[in-house]
N, CA, C and O atoms as a MOPAC input file, in Angstrom:
PM7 MOZYME 1SCF
protein

 N     31.18800 1    -7.17700 1     8.59900 1
 C     30.28900 1    -8.10700 1     8.77300 1
 C     28.95100 1    -7.69500 1     9.28100 1
 O     27.90500 1    -8.26900 1     8.98100 1
 N     29.05100 1    -6.66600 1    10.06800 1
 C     27.74800 1    -6.01500 1    10.76200 1
 C     26.95400 1    -5.21800 1     9.70000 1
 O     25.72400 1    -5.17300 1     9.68600 1
 N     27.73500 1    -4.61100 1     8.83900 1
 C     27.02200 1    -3.65100 1     7.75300 1
 C     26.24900 1    -4.66200 1     6.74400 1
 O     25.12600 1    -4.40900 1     6.31000 1
 N     26.94900 1    -5.78500 1     6.43400 1
 C     26.49700 1    -6.79500 1     5.46500 1
 C     25.21000 1    -7.28300 1     6.00300 1
 O     24.19400 1    -7.42600 1     5.32200 1
 N     25.33100 1    -7.57100 1     7.48000 1
 C     24.05700 1    -8.11400 1     8.09000 1
 C     22.87200 1    -7.19900 1     7.92300 1
 O     21.76000 1    -7.57000 1     7.54500 1
 N     23.20500 1    -6.00000 1     8.23200 1
 C     22.31100 1    -4.83300 1     8.52400 1
 C     21.68300 1    -4.74400 1     6.94400 1
 O     20.47100 1    -4.73800 1     6.72500 1
 N     22.58800 1    -4.68600 1     6.01800 1
 C     22.01700 1    -4.48900 1     4.66100 1
 C     21.00300 1    -5.70900 1     4.32300 1
 O     19.90100 1    -5.46800 1     3.83000 1
 N     21.37900 1    -6.88300 1     4.58000 1
 C     20.62400 1    -7.94400 1     4.18900 1
 C     19.32000 1    -7.83900 1     4.86800 1
 O     18.31200 1    -8.10300 1     4.21200 1
 N     19.20900 1    -7.46300 1     6.18100 1
 C     18.05000 1    -7.44700 1     7.02300 1
 C     17.23400 1    -6.31700 1     6.28400 1
 O     16.05200 1    -6.51000 1     5.99700 1
 N     17.86400 1    -5.15900 1     5.98700 1
 C     17.05600 1    -4.24900 1     5.28900 1
 C     16.38000 1    -4.53100 1     3.99400 1
 O     15.20100 1    -4.25300 1     3.77600 1
 N     17.27000 1    -5.15600 1     3.05700 1
 C     16.68600 1    -5.52300 1     1.82200 1
 C     15.61100 1    -6.63200 1     1.86300 1
 O     14.74700 1    -6.68100 1     0.98700 1
 N     15.66300 1    -7.54800 1     2.90600 1
 C     14.53800 1    -8.51300 1     2.87400 1
 C     13.28500 1    -7.95200 1     3.46800 1
 O     12.24800 1    -8.61600 1     3.44300 1
 N     13.33600 1    -6.69900 1     4.02900 1
 C     11.99500 1    -6.15600 1     4.37200 1
 C     11.43200 1    -5.34400 1     3.37000 1
 O     10.31300 1    -4.89500 1     3.62000 1
 N     11.96500 1    -5.04600 1     2.26400 1
 C     11.36000 1    -4.11600 1     1.07500 1
 C     10.05500 1    -4.64200 1     0.63600 1
 O      9.11200 1    -3.87100 1     0.45700 1
 N      9.92700 1    -6.15700 1     0.41700 1
 C      8.48200 1    -6.40100 1    -0.20500 1
 C      7.36400 1    -6.13500 1     0.78700 1
 O      6.21300 1    -6.16200 1     0.35200 1
 N      7.59900 1    -5.85500 1     2.20900 1
 C      6.74100 1    -5.59700 1     3.06900 1
 C      6.24600 1    -4.09000 1     2.96900 1
 O      5.23600 1    -3.73700 1     3.57900 1
 N      6.82100 1    -3.40200 1     2.35600 1
 C      6.39400 1    -1.90500 1     2.10200 1
 C      5.53900 1    -1.65600 1     1.00900 1
 O      5.88800 1    -0.89600 1     0.10600 1
 N      4.28300 1    -2.31800 1     1.01200 1
 C      3.17000 1    -2.05200 1     0.08800 1
 C      2.36400 1    -0.90100 1     0.53400 1
 O      2.42000 1    -0.49300 1     1.69400 1
 N      1.58600 1    -0.35300 1    -0.40800 1
 C      0.67800 1     0.76100 1    -0.16600 1
 C     -0.25600 1     0.37300 1     0.76000 1
 O     -0.42000 1    -0.80300 1     1.08400 1
 N     -1.02300 1     1.51300 1     1.30900 1
 C     -2.13200 1     1.19600 1     2.13800 1
 C     -3.36800 1     0.63600 1     1.41600 1
 O     -3.49200 1     0.70600 1     0.19300 1
 N     -4.29900 1     0.06200 1     2.25300 1
 C     -5.45500 1    -0.33700 1     1.62000 1
 C     -5.54900 1    -2.04700 1     1.42100 1
 O     -6.47400 1    -2.67000 1     0.90000 1
 N     -4.32600 1    -2.57200 1     1.99000 1
 C     -4.47100 1    -4.00300 1     1.77600 1
 C     -4.94500 1    -4.69200 1     3.14900 1
 O     -4.89400 1    -4.02300 1     4.18100 1
 N     -5.34200 1    -5.83800 1     3.17300 1
 C     -5.92200 1    -6.64200 1     4.30700 1
 C     -7.28200 1    -6.81800 1     4.29700 1
 O     -7.99100 1    -6.34500 1     3.40900 1
 N     -7.73400 1    -7.51700 1     5.29200 1
 C     -9.11900 1    -7.80200 1     5.43200 1
 C    -10.15200 1    -6.61200 1     5.29700 1
 O    -11.21300 1    -6.70400 1     4.68000 1
 N     -9.74300 1    -5.58300 1     5.89600 1
 C    -10.57000 1    -4.37500 1     6.24700 1
 C    -10.06800 1    -3.29800 1     5.30600 1
 O    -10.56400 1    -2.19000 1     5.51300 1
 N     -9.23100 1    -3.37900 1     4.36100 1
 C     -8.73000 1    -2.33900 1     3.48100 1
 C     -9.66700 1    -2.06500 1     2.48000 1
 O    -10.73200 1    -2.66300 1     2.32700 1
 N     -9.15200 1    -0.95700 1     1.66800 1
 C    -10.07500 1    -0.45300 1     0.63800 1
 C    -10.09500 1    -1.31200 1    -0.66700 1
 O    -10.96600 1    -1.16300 1    -1.52300 1
 N     -9.09700 1    -2.20500 1    -0.76300 1
 C     -9.29600 1    -3.13300 1    -1.84900 1
 C     -8.27700 1    -4.22700 1    -1.64000 1
 O     -7.32700 1    -4.08600 1    -0.86900 1
 N     -8.50500 1    -5.36800 1    -2.37300 1
 C     -7.93700 1    -6.66900 1    -2.28600 1
 C     -7.08200 1    -6.90100 1    -3.58000 1
 O     -7.42500 1    -6.43800 1    -4.66800 1
 N     -6.13500 1    -7.52400 1    -3.42400 1
 C     -5.43500 1    -8.25100 1    -4.68600 1
 C     -5.55600 1    -9.73900 1    -4.57200 1
 O     -5.69300 1   -10.24700 1    -3.45900 1
 N     -5.51000 1   -10.52000 1    -5.73500 1
 C     -5.71800 1   -11.76900 1    -5.57700 1
 C     -4.84700 1   -12.53900 1    -4.53400 1
 O     -5.32800 1   -13.50200 1    -3.93600 1
 N     -3.67500 1   -12.15700 1    -4.33200 1
 C     -2.85600 1   -12.67500 1    -3.43100 1
 C     -3.41500 1   -12.45100 1    -1.87300 1
 O     -3.38000 1   -13.29300 1    -0.97600 1
 N     -3.85200 1   -11.31900 1    -1.80500 1
 C     -4.48600 1   -11.03200 1    -0.34000 1
 C     -5.73400 1   -12.08100 1    -0.08900 1
 O     -5.80900 1   -12.72700 1     0.95600 1
 N     -6.58800 1   -12.17400 1    -1.02100 1
 C     -7.58800 1   -13.05400 1    -0.79000 1
 C     -7.13000 1   -14.47900 1    -0.73700 1
 O     -7.72700 1   -15.23200 1     0.03300 1
 N     -6.13300 1   -14.94400 1    -1.47000 1
 C     -5.56100 1   -16.34100 1    -1.46500 1
 C     -4.88900 1   -16.59000 1    -0.04500 1
 O     -4.98200 1   -17.70700 1     0.46300 1
 N     -4.23500 1   -15.59400 1     0.57900 1
 C     -3.72200 1   -15.67700 1     1.83100 1
 C     -4.97100 1   -15.94900 1     2.76700 1
 O     -4.98300 1   -16.96900 1     3.45600 1
 N     -5.88100 1   -15.17000 1     2.79500 1
 C     -6.85600 1   -15.46900 1     3.91200 1
 C     -7.71800 1   -16.63200 1     3.76800 1
 O     -8.32100 1   -17.08500 1     4.74100 1
 N     -7.82900 1   -17.25100 1     2.35100 1
 C     -8.36800 1   -18.56100 1     2.17300 1
 C     -7.51100 1   -19.56100 1     2.76100 1
 O     -7.96400 1   -20.43000 1     3.50700 1
 N     -6.32800 1   -19.47700 1     2.46500 1
 C     -5.34900 1   -20.39500 1     2.97400 1
 C     -5.35200 1   -20.28500 1     4.50500 1
 O     -5.26000 1   -21.38600 1     5.04800 1
 N     -5.41700 1   -19.45300 1     5.16800 1
 C     -5.18900 1   -19.35000 1     6.75200 1
 C     -6.57000 1   -19.94700 1     7.15700 1
 O     -6.57700 1   -20.75000 1     8.09000 1
 N     -7.66600 1   -19.64700 1     6.57800 1
 C     -8.99300 1   -20.23800 1     6.94100 1
 C     -8.99200 1   -21.62400 1     6.74700 1
 O     -9.51200 1   -22.31400 1     7.62300 1
 N     -8.46900 1   -22.20000 1     5.68600 1
 C     -8.26200 1   -23.67500 1     5.30500 1
 C     -7.49000 1   -24.44700 1     6.38200 1
 O     -7.82000 1   -25.57000 1     6.76400 1
 N     -6.38000 1   -23.72300 1     6.86600 1
 C     -5.33100 1   -24.20800 1     7.85900 1
 C     -6.23700 1   -24.40300 1     9.02100 1
 O     -6.41300 1   -25.52600 1     9.49400 1
 N     -6.76100 1   -23.44400 1     9.44800 1
 C     -7.59300 1   -23.41800 1    10.76000 1
 C     -8.65900 1   -24.48400 1    10.68600 1
 O     -8.86700 1   -25.20300 1    11.66400 1
 N     -9.32200 1   -24.61000 1     9.59900 1
 C    -10.52100 1   -25.60100 1     9.55200 1
 C     -9.75100 1   -27.03800 1     9.46900 1
 O    -10.33000 1   -28.02800 1     9.91700 1
 N     -8.64700 1   -27.14000 1     8.98600 1
 C     -8.02500 1   -28.58700 1     8.84100 1
 C     -7.67700 1   -28.92000 1    10.35700 1
 O     -7.95300 1   -29.98500 1    10.90900 1
 N     -7.02300 1   -27.83300 1    10.94300 1
 C     -6.70400 1   -28.06800 1    12.51900 1
 C     -7.91300 1   -28.46100 1    13.30700 1
 O     -7.86700 1   -29.45400 1    14.03300 1
 N     -8.91900 1   -27.78200 1    13.20700 1
 C    -10.20300 1   -28.04900 1    13.97800 1
 C    -10.64400 1   -29.53800 1    13.55900 1
 O    -10.94500 1   -30.37700 1    14.40800 1
 N    -10.65400 1   -29.77500 1    12.27500 1
 C    -11.09600 1   -31.19200 1    11.76300 1
 C    -10.13600 1   -32.24800 1    12.44500 1
 O    -10.59100 1   -33.20300 1    13.07600 1
 N     -9.04200 1   -32.06700 1    12.31400 1
 C     -8.03700 1   -33.05600 1    12.89900 1
 C     -8.12500 1   -33.27500 1    14.38000 1
 O     -7.81600 1   -34.35100 1    14.89100 1
 N     -8.54100 1   -32.26500 1    15.04500 1
 C     -8.57100 1   -32.20400 1    16.64700 1
 C     -9.97100 1   -32.89400 1    16.99300 1
 O    -10.16300 1   -33.21500 1    18.16600 1
 N    -10.81700 1   -33.10300 1    16.17400 1
 C    -12.02400 1   -33.73800 1    16.51900 1
 C    -11.84100 1   -35.26100 1    16.79000 1
 O    -11.01400 1   -35.83800 1    16.08300 1
 N    -12.48000 1   -35.94300 1    17.68000 1
 C    -12.39100 1   -37.26900 1    17.89400 1
 C    -13.71900 1   -37.99800 1    17.56300 1
 O    -13.80600 1   -39.21800 1    17.70400 1

């Protein structure tokens, strides 16, 4: 059971092994990178708008 858990944990991290250069200060962006930043900014803006009285 421990081996199955370790294998599952290892396989779920495979999508995180992207090449360098991603992110806000990376050398290039993909559409999904930009979409993620826009989504986070929208959530922050919505939270700030909802917190106003």
